[in-house]
DSSP file (Angstrom, degrees, kcal/mol; ACC not computed):
  #  RESIDUE AA STRUCTURE BP1 BP2  ACC     N-H-->O    O-->H-N    N-H-->O    O-->H-N    TCO  KAPPA ALPHA  PHI   PSI    X-CA   Y-CA   Z-CA
    1    1 A M              0   0    0      0, 0.0     2,-0.3     0, 0.0     0, 0.0   0.000 360.0 360.0 360.0 120.8  -27.7  -56.9  -34.5
    2    2 A S        -     0   0    0      1,-0.0     2,-0.7     2,-0.0     0, 0.0  -0.652 360.0-137.3 -89.5 143.5  -23.9  -57.4  -34.4
    3    3 A I        -     0   0    0     -2,-0.3     2,-0.5     2,-0.0    -1,-0.0  -0.882  20.7-169.4-102.2 118.3  -22.2  -58.7  -31.4
    4    4 A V        -     0   0    0     -2,-0.7     3,-0.0     3,-0.0    -2,-0.0  -0.929  21.6-128.1-112.4 126.2  -19.0  -56.9  -30.7
    5    5 A K        -     0   0    0     -2,-0.5     3,-0.1     1,-0.1    -2,-0.0  -0.571  30.6-119.5 -71.0 124.9  -16.6  -58.2  -28.1
    6    6 A P        -     0   0    0      0, 0.0     2,-0.2     0, 0.0    -1,-0.1  -0.348  34.6 -98.9 -64.3 147.3  -15.8  -55.4  -25.7
    7    7 A Q        -     0   0    0      1,-0.1     2,-0.2    -3,-0.0     3,-0.1  -0.445  38.3-127.8 -67.4 134.0  -12.1  -54.5  -25.5
    8    8 A S        -     0   0    0     -2,-0.2    -1,-0.1     1,-0.1     3,-0.1  -0.494  31.0 -94.5 -80.4 153.9  -10.4  -56.1  -22.7
    9    9 A R        -     0   0    0     -2,-0.2     2,-0.3     1,-0.1    -1,-0.1  -0.375  46.9-100.4 -64.6 144.1   -8.4  -54.0  -20.3
   10   10 A R        -     0   0    0      1,-0.1     2,-0.2    -3,-0.1    -1,-0.1  -0.510  40.3-121.0 -67.7 127.0   -4.7  -53.9  -21.1
   11   11 A R        -     0   0    0     -2,-0.3     2,-0.1     1,-0.1    -1,-0.1  -0.493  25.0-116.2 -71.9 133.4   -2.9  -56.3  -18.9
   12   12 A R        -     0   0    0     -2,-0.2    -1,-0.1     1,-0.1     2,-0.1  -0.423  33.5-110.5 -66.3 140.3   -0.2  -54.7  -16.7
   13   13 A S        -     0   0    0     -2,-0.1    -1,-0.1     1,-0.1     2,-0.1  -0.390  33.6-106.5 -71.2 151.4    3.3  -55.9  -17.5
   14   14 A R    >   -     0   0    0      1,-0.1     3,-1.1    -2,-0.1     4,-0.4  -0.412  26.6-115.0 -71.8 153.7    5.0  -58.0  -14.9
   15   15 A A  G >  S+     0   0    0      1,-0.3     3,-1.9     2,-0.2     4,-0.2   0.849 114.1  65.3 -59.5 -34.0    7.8  -56.4  -12.9
   16   16 A R  G >  S+     0   0    0      1,-0.3     3,-1.4     2,-0.2    -1,-0.3   0.836  94.1  61.0 -58.7 -32.2   10.3  -58.8  -14.5
   17   17 A D  G <  S+     0   0    0     -3,-1.1    -1,-0.3     1,-0.3    -2,-0.2   0.677  98.3  58.5 -68.7 -15.7    9.6  -57.1  -17.9
   18   18 A E  G <  S+     0   0    0     -3,-1.9    -1,-0.3    -4,-0.4    -2,-0.2   0.387  75.9 119.9 -96.7   3.0   10.8  -53.8  -16.4
   19   19 A C    <   -     0   0    0     -3,-1.4   114,-0.2    -4,-0.2   115,-0.1  -0.461  42.6-174.5 -65.0 138.3   14.3  -55.1  -15.5
   20   20 A T    >   -     0   0    0     -2,-0.1     3,-1.6   113,-0.1   111,-0.1  -0.836  42.0-102.9-126.5 167.3   17.0  -53.1  -17.4
   21   21 A P  T 3  S+     0   0    0      0, 0.0    -2,-0.0     0, 0.0    -1,-0.0   0.750 122.3  56.2 -61.7 -21.7   20.7  -53.6  -17.6
   22   22 A D  T 3  S+     0   0    0      2,-0.1     2,-0.3     0, 0.0   107,-0.1   0.507  75.7 120.6 -88.5  -4.7   21.0  -50.7  -15.1
   23   23 A T    <   -     0   0    0     -3,-1.6    -4,-0.0   105,-0.1   106,-0.0  -0.437  54.6-148.7 -64.2 123.1   18.8  -52.3  -12.4
   24   24 A Q        -     0   0    0     -2,-0.3    -2,-0.1   104,-0.1    -1,-0.1  -0.788  14.2-117.4 -96.0 134.2   20.9  -52.6   -9.3
   25   25 A P        -     0   0    0      0, 0.0     2,-0.4     0, 0.0   101,-0.1  -0.402  37.6-175.5 -63.8 145.4   20.4  -55.5   -6.9
   26   26 A I        -     0   0    0     96,-0.3     2,-0.6    -2,-0.1    99,-0.1  -0.996  22.8-144.0-143.9 145.1   19.3  -54.3   -3.5
   27   27 A T        -     0   0    0     -2,-0.4     2,-0.4    98,-0.1    92,-0.1  -0.945  22.4-169.6-113.0 113.2   18.7  -56.1   -0.2
   28   28 A V        -     0   0    0     -2,-0.6     2,-0.4    90,-0.2    94,-0.1  -0.810   5.5-156.6-103.6 141.5   15.8  -54.5    1.7
   29   29 A R  E     -A   64   0A   0     35,-2.9    35,-2.9    -2,-0.4     2,-0.4  -0.909   4.7-167.6-114.8 143.7   15.0  -55.4    5.3
   30   30 A V  E     -A   63   0A   0     -2,-0.4    88,-0.1    33,-0.2    31,-0.0  -0.987  10.9-161.9-132.2 123.2   11.6  -54.9    6.9
   31   31 A G        -     0   0    0     31,-0.6    84,-0.0    -2,-0.4     0, 0.0   0.106  43.2 -43.9 -86.2-158.9   11.3  -55.2   10.7
   32   32 A H        -     0   0    0      1,-0.1    30,-0.3    29,-0.1    -1,-0.2  -0.350  68.9-103.1 -68.4 150.5    8.3  -55.8   12.9
   33   33 A P        -     0   0    0      0, 0.0     2,-0.4     0, 0.0    28,-0.2  -0.379  20.6-135.7 -75.1 152.9    5.2  -53.8   12.1
   34   34 A R  E     -B   60   0B   0     26,-3.0    26,-3.0    -2,-0.1     2,-0.5  -0.888  21.5-153.4 -99.5 141.3    3.9  -50.8   14.0
   35   35 A I  E     -B   59   0B   0     -2,-0.4    24,-0.2    24,-0.2    22,-0.0  -0.966  12.7-175.9-124.3 126.1    0.2  -50.9   14.7
   36   36 A R  E     -B   58   0B   0     22,-2.5    22,-3.3    -2,-0.5     2,-0.1  -0.969  23.9-125.7-121.7 132.8   -1.9  -47.8   15.2
   37   37 A P  E     -B   57   0B   0      0, 0.0     2,-0.4     0, 0.0    20,-0.2  -0.448  18.7-163.8 -75.1 150.5   -5.6  -47.9   16.1
   38   38 A H  E     -B   56   0B   0     18,-2.8    18,-2.9    -2,-0.1     2,-0.5  -0.947   7.2-174.9-137.3 113.4   -8.2  -46.1   14.0
   39   39 A V  E     +B   55   0B   0     -2,-0.4    16,-0.2    16,-0.2    14,-0.0  -0.938   9.1 165.5-117.4 128.2  -11.6  -45.5   15.5
   40   40 A V  E     -B   54   0B   0     14,-2.3    14,-3.3    -2,-0.5     2,-0.1  -0.978  37.7-105.1-137.3 151.0  -14.5  -44.0   13.5
   41   41 A P  E     -B   53   0B   0      0, 0.0    12,-0.3     0, 0.0     3,-0.1  -0.446  41.2-105.6 -72.5 148.8  -18.2  -43.7   14.0
   42   42 A M    >   -     0   0    0     10,-3.1     3,-1.3     1,-0.1     5,-0.1  -0.344  48.4 -88.9 -64.9 154.5  -20.5  -46.0   12.0
   43   43 A S  T 3  S+     0   0    0      1,-0.2    -1,-0.1    -3,-0.1     3,-0.1  -0.350 113.6  23.8 -64.2 150.2  -22.4  -44.2    9.2
   44   44 A N  T 3  S+     0   0    0      1,-0.2     2,-0.3    -3,-0.1    -1,-0.2   0.645 107.8  95.6  66.9  17.6  -25.8  -42.7   10.3
   45   45 A T  S <  S-     0   0    0     -3,-1.3    -1,-0.2     7,-0.1     0, 0.0  -0.920  73.6-134.5-130.0 161.5  -24.7  -42.5   14.0
   46   46 A D        -     0   0    0     -2,-0.3    -1,-0.1    -3,-0.1    -3,-0.1   0.582  39.8-127.1 -89.4  -9.6  -23.2  -39.8   16.0
   47   47 A G  S    S+     0   0    0     -5,-0.1     6,-0.0    -7,-0.1    -4,-0.0   0.701  71.2 126.1  77.1  17.6  -20.5  -42.0   17.6
   48   48 A T        +     0   0    0      4,-0.0     2,-0.4     3,-0.0    -1,-0.1   0.738  61.7  62.3 -83.4 -20.8  -21.4  -41.1   21.2
   49   49 A A  S >  S-     0   0    0      1,-0.1     3,-1.8     3,-0.0    -2,-0.0  -0.820  84.7-126.8-105.3 146.2  -21.9  -44.8   22.2
   50   50 A R  G >  S+     0   0    0     -2,-0.4     3,-1.6     1,-0.3    -1,-0.1   0.858 109.2  58.3 -58.0 -37.9  -19.1  -47.3   22.1
   51   51 A E  G 3  S+     0   0    0      1,-0.3    -1,-0.3     3,-0.0    -3,-0.0   0.596  97.8  63.2 -71.2  -8.9  -21.2  -49.8   20.1
   52   52 A N  G <  S+     0   0    0     -3,-1.8   -10,-3.1   -10,-0.0     2,-0.3   0.244  90.5  87.7 -94.3  11.3  -21.5  -47.1   17.4
   53   53 A L  E <   -B   41   0B   0     -3,-1.6     2,-0.5   -12,-0.3   -14,-0.0  -0.851  63.6-149.6-113.7 146.7  -17.8  -47.0   16.7
   54   54 A I  E     -B   40   0B   0    -14,-3.3   -14,-2.3    -2,-0.3     2,-0.5  -0.967  12.2-157.2-114.8 128.7  -15.8  -49.2   14.4
   55   55 A T  E     +B   39   0B   0     -2,-0.5     2,-0.3   -16,-0.2   -16,-0.2  -0.913  18.5 165.0-108.7 127.9  -12.2  -50.0   15.3
   56   56 A S  E     -B   38   0B   0    -18,-2.9   -18,-2.8    -2,-0.5     2,-0.4  -0.827  27.6-127.2-128.9 173.3   -9.6  -50.9   12.7
   57   57 A F  E     -BC  37 101B   0     44,-3.3    44,-2.9    -2,-0.3     2,-0.7  -0.985   4.7-144.9-127.6 131.7   -5.8  -51.1   12.9
   58   58 A I  E     -BC  36 100B   0    -22,-3.3   -22,-2.5    -2,-0.4     2,-0.5  -0.866  19.8-159.3 -93.8 119.3   -3.3  -49.5   10.5
   59   59 A V  E     -BC  35  99B   0     40,-3.1    40,-1.6    -2,-0.7     2,-0.4  -0.884  12.1-171.0-105.0 126.2   -0.4  -51.9   10.2
   60   60 A I  E     -BC  34  98B   0    -26,-3.0   -26,-3.0    -2,-0.5     2,-0.4  -0.960  14.0-174.8-127.8 133.0    2.9  -50.2    9.1
   61   61 A W  E     - C   0  97B   0     36,-2.8    36,-2.7    -2,-0.4   -29,-0.1  -0.981  13.7-151.0-121.1 138.0    6.2  -51.6    8.0
   62   62 A Q        -     0   0    0     -2,-0.4   -31,-0.6   -30,-0.3     2,-0.2  -0.910  12.9-149.4-110.2 108.1    9.2  -49.4    7.2
   63   63 A P  E     -A   30   0A   0      0, 0.0   -33,-0.2     0, 0.0   -35,-0.0  -0.522  19.9-123.0 -73.6 139.3   11.6  -51.0    4.6
   64   64 A L  E    S+A   29   0A   0    -35,-2.9   -35,-2.9    -2,-0.2     2,-0.2  -0.998  90.6  24.7-130.7 133.5   15.2  -50.1    4.9
   65   65 A P  S    S-     0   0    0      0, 0.0   -36,-0.1     0, 0.0    -1,-0.0   0.710 107.7-101.0 -68.1 171.0   16.8  -48.8    2.8
   66   66 A T        -     0   0    0     -2,-0.2    -2,-0.1     1,-0.1    29,-0.1  -0.443  45.8-131.5 -60.3 121.6   14.0  -47.2    0.9
   67   67 A P        -     0   0    0      0, 0.0    -1,-0.1     0, 0.0   -40,-0.0  -0.367  14.4-109.4 -79.2 155.6   13.4  -49.6   -2.0
   68   68 A P    >>  -     0   0    0      0, 0.0     4,-1.6     0, 0.0     3,-0.6  -0.363  36.5-102.5 -74.1 162.1   13.1  -48.5   -5.7
   69   69 A P  H 3> S+     0   0    0      0, 0.0     4,-2.2     0, 0.0     5,-0.1   0.836 121.0  59.0 -56.4 -34.7    9.7  -48.8   -7.4
   70   70 A L  H 3> S+     0   0    0      1,-0.2     4,-2.4     2,-0.2     5,-0.2   0.901 103.3  52.1 -62.4 -40.0   10.6  -52.0   -9.2
   71   71 A W  H <> S+     0   0    0     -3,-0.6     4,-2.6     1,-0.2    -1,-0.2   0.907 108.1  51.2 -61.8 -41.3   11.3  -53.7   -5.9
   72   72 A I  H  X S+     0   0    0     -4,-1.6     4,-2.7     2,-0.2    -1,-0.2   0.905 107.8  53.1 -62.7 -40.9    7.8  -52.7   -4.6
   73   73 A R  H  X S+     0   0    0     -4,-2.2     4,-1.4     1,-0.2    -2,-0.2   0.923 109.6  48.4 -59.7 -44.1    6.4  -54.1   -7.9
   74   74 A F  H  < S+     0   0    0     -4,-2.4     3,-0.4     2,-0.2     4,-0.3   0.934 110.8  51.2 -60.3 -45.3    8.2  -57.4   -7.1
   75   75 A L  H >< S+     0   0    0     -4,-2.6     3,-1.5     1,-0.2    -2,-0.2   0.936 110.9  47.1 -56.7 -48.8    6.9  -57.4   -3.6
   76   76 A K  H 3< S+     0   0    0     -4,-2.7    12,-0.3     1,-0.3    -1,-0.2   0.713 109.7  54.7 -70.1 -20.0    3.3  -56.9   -4.7
   77   77 A E  T 3< S+     0   0    0     -4,-1.4    -1,-0.3    -3,-0.4    -2,-0.2   0.334  72.7 141.3 -92.3   6.2    3.6  -59.6   -7.3
   78   78 A A    <   -     0   0    0     -3,-1.5     9,-0.3    -4,-0.3    10,-0.2  -0.269  51.0-139.6 -52.1 126.9    4.7  -62.2   -4.8
   79   79 A P  S    S+     0   0    0      0, 0.0     2,-0.3     0, 0.0    -1,-0.2   0.141  72.1  68.7 -84.3  23.6    2.9  -65.4   -5.9
   80   80 A F        +     0   0    0     33,-0.1     7,-0.5     2,-0.0     2,-0.3  -0.919  53.7  81.0-139.7 166.9    2.0  -66.7   -2.5
   81   81 A G  S    S-     0   0    0     -2,-0.3     2,-0.2     5,-0.1     5,-0.2  -0.951  74.0 -75.2 134.8-154.6   -0.2  -65.8    0.4
   82   82 A T        -     0   0    0      3,-2.3    -2,-0.0    -2,-0.3     0, 0.0  -0.744  44.6 -91.7-130.0-179.5   -4.0  -66.6    0.7
   83   83 A Q  S    S+     0   0    0     -2,-0.2     3,-0.1     1,-0.2    -1,-0.0   0.834 129.8  34.2 -63.8 -29.5   -7.1  -65.2   -0.8
   84   84 A L  S    S+     0   0    0      1,-0.2     2,-0.7    22,-0.0    -1,-0.2   0.671 116.0  55.9 -99.7 -19.9   -7.4  -62.8    2.1
   85   85 A V  S    S+     0   0    0     24,-0.1    -3,-2.3    25,-0.0     2,-0.4  -0.854  71.3 154.1-117.5  94.8   -3.7  -62.2    2.8
   86   86 A R    >   -     0   0    0     -2,-0.7     3,-1.4    -5,-0.2     4,-0.2  -0.958  47.0-139.9-128.2 140.0   -2.1  -60.9   -0.4
   87   87 A A  G >  S+     0   0    0     -7,-0.5     3,-1.9    -2,-0.4   -10,-0.1   0.826 101.0  68.7 -63.2 -31.5    0.9  -58.7   -0.9
   88   88 A Q  G 3  S+     0   0    0    -12,-0.3    -1,-0.3     1,-0.3   -12,-0.1   0.692  90.4  63.6 -65.1 -16.2   -0.9  -56.8   -3.7
   89   89 A D  G <  S+     0   0    0     -3,-1.4    -1,-0.3     2,-0.1    -2,-0.2   0.561  79.4 107.4 -83.6  -8.0   -3.3  -55.3   -1.0
   90   90 A L    <   -     0   0    0     -3,-1.9     2,-0.4    -4,-0.2     9,-0.2  -0.425  66.3-135.4 -70.1 144.4   -0.4  -53.4    0.7
   91   91 A H  E     -D   98   0B   0      7,-3.4     7,-2.2    -2,-0.1     2,-0.5  -0.856  14.0-161.2-100.8 136.5   -0.3  -49.7    0.2
   92   92 A W  E     +D   97   0B   0     -2,-0.4     5,-0.2     5,-0.2   -20,-0.0  -0.978  13.6 177.9-118.5 122.4    3.1  -48.0   -0.6
   93   93 A D        -     0   0    0      3,-1.9     4,-0.1    -2,-0.5    -1,-0.1   0.273  64.0 -90.9-105.4  10.9    3.4  -44.2    0.0
   94   94 A G  S    S+     0   0    0      2,-0.3     3,-0.1   -26,-0.0    -2,-0.0   0.273 121.9  35.4  98.0 -11.1    7.0  -43.9   -1.0
   95   95 A K  S    S+     0   0    0      1,-0.4     2,-0.3   -29,-0.1    -1,-0.0   0.531 114.9  37.4-138.0 -35.9    8.3  -44.5    2.5
   96   96 A L        -     0   0    0    -34,-0.2    -3,-1.9   -30,-0.1     2,-0.4  -0.941  59.2-139.8-130.2 146.4    6.0  -47.0    4.3
   97   97 A L  E     +CD  61  92B   0    -36,-2.7   -36,-2.8    -2,-0.3     2,-0.3  -0.868  38.8 164.7 -95.4 136.9    4.1  -50.2    3.5
   98   98 A S  E     -CD  60  91B   0     -7,-2.2    -7,-3.4    -2,-0.4     2,-0.3  -0.973  24.0-176.1-150.8 164.2    0.7  -50.3    5.2
   99   99 A I  E     -C   59   0B   0    -40,-1.6   -40,-3.1    -2,-0.3     2,-0.5  -0.958  24.9-129.2-157.3 147.9   -2.7  -51.9    5.3
  100  100 A E  E     +C   58   0B   0     -2,-0.3     2,-0.3   -42,-0.2   -42,-0.2  -0.905  34.3 176.6-103.8 124.1   -5.8  -51.3    7.4
  101  101 A L  E     -C   57   0B   0    -44,-2.9   -44,-3.3    -2,-0.5    -2,-0.0  -0.901  28.9-158.2-129.9 154.7   -7.2  -54.4    9.0
  102  102 A L  S    S+     0   0    0     -2,-0.3     2,-0.3   -46,-0.2    -1,-0.1   0.767  73.4  60.7 -99.5 -34.0  -10.1  -55.2   11.4
  103  103 A Q     >  -     0   0    0      1,-0.1     4,-1.6   -46,-0.1     3,-0.3  -0.763  68.3-139.1-107.7 143.2   -9.0  -58.5   13.0
  104  104 A E  H  > S+     0   0    0     -2,-0.3     4,-2.3     1,-0.2     5,-0.2   0.869 106.8  58.3 -62.3 -36.0   -6.0  -59.3   15.1
  105  105 A S  H  > S+     0   0    0      1,-0.2     4,-1.9     2,-0.2    -1,-0.2   0.851 103.9  51.8 -65.5 -32.0   -5.7  -62.7   13.3
  106  106 A D  H  > S+     0   0    0     -3,-0.3     4,-2.4     2,-0.2    -1,-0.2   0.889 108.1  51.9 -68.2 -39.2   -5.4  -60.8   10.0
  107  107 A I  H  X S+     0   0    0     -4,-1.6     4,-2.4     1,-0.2    -2,-0.2   0.936 110.8  47.6 -61.1 -46.0   -2.6  -58.6   11.5
  108  108 A E  H  X S+     0   0    0     -4,-2.3     4,-1.9     1,-0.2    -1,-0.2   0.866 110.6  52.2 -63.5 -37.6   -0.7  -61.7   12.5
  109  109 A A  H  X S+     0   0    0     -4,-1.9     4,-1.7     2,-0.2    -1,-0.2   0.915 111.4  45.5 -67.3 -42.6   -1.2  -63.3    9.1
  110  110 A Y  H  X S+     0   0    0     -4,-2.4     4,-2.0     1,-0.2    -2,-0.2   0.908 112.1  52.1 -66.2 -40.9    0.2  -60.3    7.3
  111  111 A A  H  X S+     0   0    0     -4,-2.4     4,-0.6     1,-0.2    -1,-0.2   0.871 109.4  50.4 -61.8 -36.8    3.1  -60.1    9.7
  112  112 A A  H  < S+     0   0    0     -4,-1.9     4,-0.4     1,-0.2    -1,-0.2   0.862 114.7  42.9 -70.6 -35.7    3.9  -63.8    9.1
  113  113 A E  H >X S+     0   0    0     -4,-1.7     4,-2.1     1,-0.2     3,-0.6   0.755  94.2  80.5 -80.5 -25.2    3.9  -63.4    5.3
  114  114 A M  H 3X S+     0   0    0     -4,-2.0     4,-2.6     1,-0.3     5,-0.2   0.876  89.1  52.3 -56.0 -44.4    5.8  -60.1    5.1
  115  115 A S  H 3X S+     0   0    0     -4,-0.6     4,-2.2     1,-0.2    -1,-0.3   0.883 110.9  48.5 -63.3 -35.1    9.3  -61.7    5.6
  116  116 A Q  H <> S+     0   0    0     -3,-0.6     4,-2.1    -4,-0.4    -1,-0.2   0.889 111.2  49.7 -70.7 -37.6    8.6  -64.1    2.7
  117  117 A W  H  X S+     0   0    0     -4,-2.1     4,-2.4     2,-0.2    -2,-0.2   0.899 111.6  49.0 -65.9 -39.7    7.3  -61.4    0.4
  118  118 A V  H  X S+     0   0    0     -4,-2.6     4,-2.7    -5,-0.2   -90,-0.2   0.920 110.8  49.9 -65.0 -44.3   10.5  -59.3    1.2
  119  119 A D  H  X S+     0   0    0     -4,-2.2     4,-2.4    -5,-0.2    -2,-0.2   0.898 110.7  50.9 -60.2 -40.9   12.7  -62.3    0.5
  120  120 A Y  H  X S+     0   0    0     -4,-2.1     4,-2.9     2,-0.2    -2,-0.2   0.942 111.3  46.6 -63.7 -47.5   10.9  -62.9   -2.8
  121  121 A A  H  X S+     0   0    0     -4,-2.4     4,-2.4     1,-0.2     5,-0.2   0.915 112.6  50.2 -62.9 -42.6   11.3  -59.2   -3.9
  122  122 A N  H  X S+     0   0    0     -4,-2.7     4,-1.4     1,-0.2   -96,-0.3   0.913 113.9  46.0 -59.7 -43.0   15.0  -59.2   -2.9
  123  123 A S  H  X S+     0   0    0     -4,-2.4     4,-0.9    -5,-0.2    -2,-0.2   0.923 112.5  49.1 -66.5 -44.9   15.5  -62.4   -4.9
  124  124 A E  H >< S+     0   0    0     -4,-2.9     3,-0.5     1,-0.2     4,-0.2   0.892 110.6  48.9 -65.4 -39.8   13.7  -61.2   -8.0
  125  125 A I  H >< S+     0   0    0     -4,-2.4     3,-1.0     1,-0.2     4,-0.3   0.835 107.5  56.4 -70.7 -28.4   15.5  -57.9   -8.2
  126  126 A S  H 3< S+     0   0    0     -4,-1.4     3,-0.5     1,-0.2    -1,-0.2   0.744 103.8  55.1 -71.6 -20.3   18.8  -59.7   -7.9
  127  127 A H  T X< S+     0   0    0     -4,-0.9     3,-2.2    -3,-0.5    -1,-0.2   0.430  78.2  95.7 -89.8  -0.2   17.8  -61.8  -10.9
  128  128 A C  G X  S+     0   0    0     -3,-1.0     3,-2.2     1,-0.3     6,-0.4   0.832  72.5  67.7 -59.0 -31.0   17.2  -58.7  -13.1
  129  129 A N  G 3  S+     0   0    0     -3,-0.5    -1,-0.3     1,-0.3    -2,-0.1   0.549  98.9  53.0 -69.0  -1.7   20.7  -59.0  -14.4
  130  130 A R  G <  S+     0   0    0     -3,-2.2    -1,-0.3     4,-0.1    -2,-0.2   0.206  82.7 118.8-112.1  11.8   19.5  -62.3  -16.1
  131  131 A S  S <> S-     0   0    0     -3,-2.2     4,-2.8  -111,-0.1     5,-0.3  -0.331  80.9-107.1 -71.6 161.2   16.6  -60.7  -17.8
  132  132 A P  H  > S+     0   0    0      0, 0.0     4,-2.4     0, 0.0     5,-0.2   0.899 121.1  50.3 -56.7 -40.6   16.5  -60.8  -21.6
  133  133 A A  H  > S+     0   0    0      2,-0.2     4,-2.2     1,-0.2     5,-0.1   0.925 112.4  46.1 -65.1 -43.3   17.2  -57.1  -21.8
  134  134 A A  H  > S+     0   0    0     -6,-0.4     4,-2.4     2,-0.2    -1,-0.2   0.902 113.7  48.4 -66.2 -40.6   20.2  -57.4  -19.5
  135  135 A L  H  X S+     0   0    0     -4,-2.8     4,-2.2     2,-0.2    -2,-0.2   0.897 111.8  49.5 -65.6 -40.7   21.6  -60.4  -21.3
  136  136 A A  H  X S+     0   0    0     -4,-2.4     4,-2.6    -5,-0.3    -2,-0.2   0.899 110.9  50.5 -64.2 -40.5   21.2  -58.7  -24.7
  137  137 A F  H  X S+     0   0    0     -4,-2.2     4,-2.5     2,-0.2    -2,-0.2   0.923 110.1  48.9 -63.7 -44.3   23.0  -55.7  -23.3
  138  138 A K  H  X S+     0   0    0     -4,-2.4     4,-2.2     2,-0.2    -1,-0.2   0.896 112.2  49.3 -62.7 -39.4   25.9  -57.8  -22.0
  139  139 A D  H  X S+     0   0    0     -4,-2.2     4,-2.5     2,-0.2    -2,-0.2   0.909 110.7  50.0 -64.6 -42.4   26.1  -59.6  -25.3
  140  140 A A  H  X S+     0   0    0     -4,-2.6     4,-2.5     1,-0.2    -2,-0.2   0.892 110.0  51.0 -64.0 -39.3   26.2  -56.2  -27.2
  141  141 A Q  H  X S+     0   0    0     -4,-2.5     4,-2.3     2,-0.2    -2,-0.2   0.921 110.3  49.2 -62.6 -43.1   28.9  -55.0  -24.8
  142  142 A R  H  X S+     0   0    0     -4,-2.2     4,-2.1     1,-0.2    -2,-0.2   0.930 113.0  46.8 -61.4 -46.1   31.0  -58.1  -25.5
  143  143 A R  H  X S+     0   0    0     -4,-2.5     4,-2.5     1,-0.2    -1,-0.2   0.895 110.4  52.6 -64.1 -40.0   30.6  -57.7  -29.3
  144  144 A A  H  X S+     0   0    0     -4,-2.5     4,-2.6     1,-0.2    -1,-0.2   0.908 109.1  49.9 -62.3 -41.8   31.4  -54.0  -29.1
  145  145 A L  H  X S+     0   0    0     -4,-2.3     4,-2.6     2,-0.2    -1,-0.2   0.897 109.7  51.1 -64.2 -40.3   34.6  -54.7  -27.3
  146  146 A E  H  X S+     0   0    0     -4,-2.1     4,-2.4     2,-0.2    -2,-0.2   0.922 111.9  46.8 -62.7 -43.3   35.5  -57.4  -29.9
  147  147 A I  H  X S+     0   0    0     -4,-2.5     4,-2.3     2,-0.2    -2,-0.2   0.925 112.0  50.7 -62.7 -44.2   35.0  -54.9  -32.7
  148  148 A E  H  X S+     0   0    0     -4,-2.6     4,-1.1     1,-0.2    -2,-0.2   0.921 112.3  46.5 -61.4 -45.1   36.9  -52.2  -30.9
  149  149 A N  H  X S+     0   0    0     -4,-2.6     4,-0.6     1,-0.2     3,-0.3   0.881 110.9  52.5 -64.7 -39.4   39.9  -54.6  -30.3
  150  150 A R  H >< S+     0   0    0     -4,-2.4     3,-0.8     1,-0.2    -1,-0.2   0.886 108.4  50.9 -65.0 -38.5   39.8  -55.8  -33.9
  151  151 A L  H 3< S+     0   0    0     -4,-2.3    -1,-0.2     1,-0.2    -2,-0.2   0.711 101.1  63.1 -72.2 -21.2   39.9  -52.1  -35.1
  152  152 A K  H 3<        0   0    0     -4,-1.1    -1,-0.2    -3,-0.3    -2,-0.2   0.708 360.0 360.0 -74.3 -20.4   43.0  -51.4  -32.9
  153  153 A R    <<        0   0    0     -3,-0.8    -1,-0.2    -4,-0.6    -2,-0.1   0.476 360.0 360.0 -74.0 360.0   45.1  -53.9  -34.9
């Protein structure tokens, strides 16, 4: 019986690897969250009694201006938070960042971390012009200009 190692899942590239020479720095702001209650009956109940209902809260942040997908990737890859409060758990629908939470303390923890995650994403996207691809492109532009000037003589 041969033992074959199962193929591992392909690791997703880091957002930094997706920086291009055309990536524009952007400063995104995110204000205070909006919080909406969400009440549903427990499974196997009719939901007619209050104790048969589960209440959660949808916490929503609207980034302005609307960030590009790469910025969202940077935000979700923020390397800080806790095991329970992670930027990667945020949902992005193309307009709003959101998460569904049960406890008020969790809402407060996400609200406290959000500004740091936003600052991280803003900082990372501003450093895209120093990525290997961007630096190689700048070097190629410099060399092309030198060749062009040499040929004009």
